[in-house]
N, C-alpha and C positions, 0 to 999 in steps of 0.2 A: 635109633630113639631120638626125637628131638628135647633140648635140654629147657625148662624155663629160665628166658633172661635174668638176669641179674641185673635189678634197677636202682640207678644211680641219676638223683634230682641233683647237678648242681644251682640250682637256679638261686636258692638261698646265698649260698655262697657270692654270686657274680650279684647279686641284688644288695649285698654287702660290701662290693669293693674288692671282695679277694679274690684269689687265684685259685683257680680248681685242678689244675694240672696235676699234683699229687696224690689229689683223692680221685680222680680219673685212674691214675695208674696203678696205684694200691688195689683199685677194685679190679682192675685187667689183673693184676697177679695173683688175685683171691679168685679167680674164676675156674672152676673145674673144666676138665676137658673138653671141649665142644661147646662149652656156652657162650652163651650170646650176651651180650651188655646192650640193656638199653639206657640211653643217656639222653636225662632232659636239661634243655639248658637254654637262656635268655635269647639266645641269638645261632645262627647256624655255623657249629664250629668246625669249618672246610680246612683250618690248619692242622687239627684235629686227625681229619680223613688219612695224610700224608704220616703218621707218627704212627697208627694203628696199623696202617697197611702194611710197615715194614717190622710190624710185631704180628702178623699176620692175619689179619680181619679188614672182611669187605664192610661196606658199609648201606645202611638203606636211609633216607633222612626225608623227614615231613614237616612241614609246619603245622602246628596243633593251635595256633590261635593267639593273639596277644604278642605276638614278635617270638612266642616261643616256640621250641623246635625238639621233636624228637629225632634221635640219632639209632638205629640199632644197629650194634656192633657185630659182625658172626663170622666165626674162627672160619679160616680157609685154608686149605694144606699147601696151595700151591706159594703162600706169601712167606718171605724171608723173615727169621725174628731177627732184632739188632740185640747186640747185648747189653746196652745202654737204656734207660729209662726218659734219660735228658735230654734233648738235641742240643749241638755244639752252641756253644754263645761264641764262638768264633770261627766261620766259615774256611774251608781249607783255601779258598782263593785269598783270604784274607791272611795270610800269616804274617804279612806287616804291613802297618797302618804310618809307617814311615816315609814314602815314597805319595802320599795321599796329599790333597792339597786341605789346607783349612775347611772347617766347615762353613759355609754358605749362608748356612740359616740353621736356628737351632729352636727347638719346640720344647716346650714343658709340660707334657702330659701326666705329671705325678699327681693330678687332681681331678682326672677322670676317670670314670669307670668301663670296663673293658666292654664293648670290643672296642671303646670310641680313639685309646690310644695306638692300637694298630692300625685304622680308618684312617685316622690323622696322620702318621708315620707314614703308610704309603702312598698318601697322596700327595704330602711335601716332597717323597722322593719321585713320582712320578714329574712334578713340578720343577725337578733342579736338571740342568744342562748335563749331556753324558761325561760321567766323570768325576761330576760335582758331588761333595760330601756334607750329607745332613747329621746332625747332632740332636737327640732326643733323649730328654731324660723322664724317666719314669719311674714308678713307685715298687715296682718286680720286674723280674728278668721276664721278657717277652718271647715263650716261649711256643707260641703258637704263629708268631711274626717272623722266627728263623727260614719255616720251610716255605713259607710266600716270599718272601726274600728270595731265597735260592731258586725257585720257581722263573722270577723276572732275570734273574741271572746277576743280580746286584751281590753284591760285599757287605760284608759287615764285620765290626768286633763291638764288644762290648764287656763291662765287668762293673759290679757294684765298686761306687765311690766309698772311701775309706769311713767316710759318716753311714756305711752299713745300709742306709734306707733309701739313696738314690742309685739309681739301675744306670748308665750314658752308658747310649749305644749310638755309633757312627755307622753310618751307612753310606757307600760310594755307590752311586748310579751306575748303571751297566754300560759301559761305550756301547755307542750305535755299529750295527755292524754292515761293513761294505755291499750295495748292491750287488746281488750277483750280475755278471757281465752276458 
């Protein structure tokens, strides 16, 4: 028997400059066995695909107009479930930033609405030389950015500054691989 999907519309949260990750994870926790989640967002939530795949969900996405997206997340028994709802703020490859060079570029993304901070950060990292470091200042922890950085082989480390309102993210661009002989 197919269950009716739980619908979650995060467009108002995003348009207000908020971060919907907690609301999405709360909705996932509240799903019944084998119940899908229908998510409505102002952009295609590509990084969320990786996060929910680890929790056992496949996805089907479609643009529904005016830049808005509908994604149906469907439970699938083959995927593994992770014990945590939050991606790590520091990836394993970045155990220490002590041997990193000083950032060669700094971005202040604190006044931008999602997904612009993520888009700008990824574009700036691509402009760096291999091994170069970017400092990105954000108004929230960039949970959707972490899987994208990992996919590209970059290292990162981040935390909130003592003021509690600025999240400082350091990203080190992946080194180029040697060409195969």
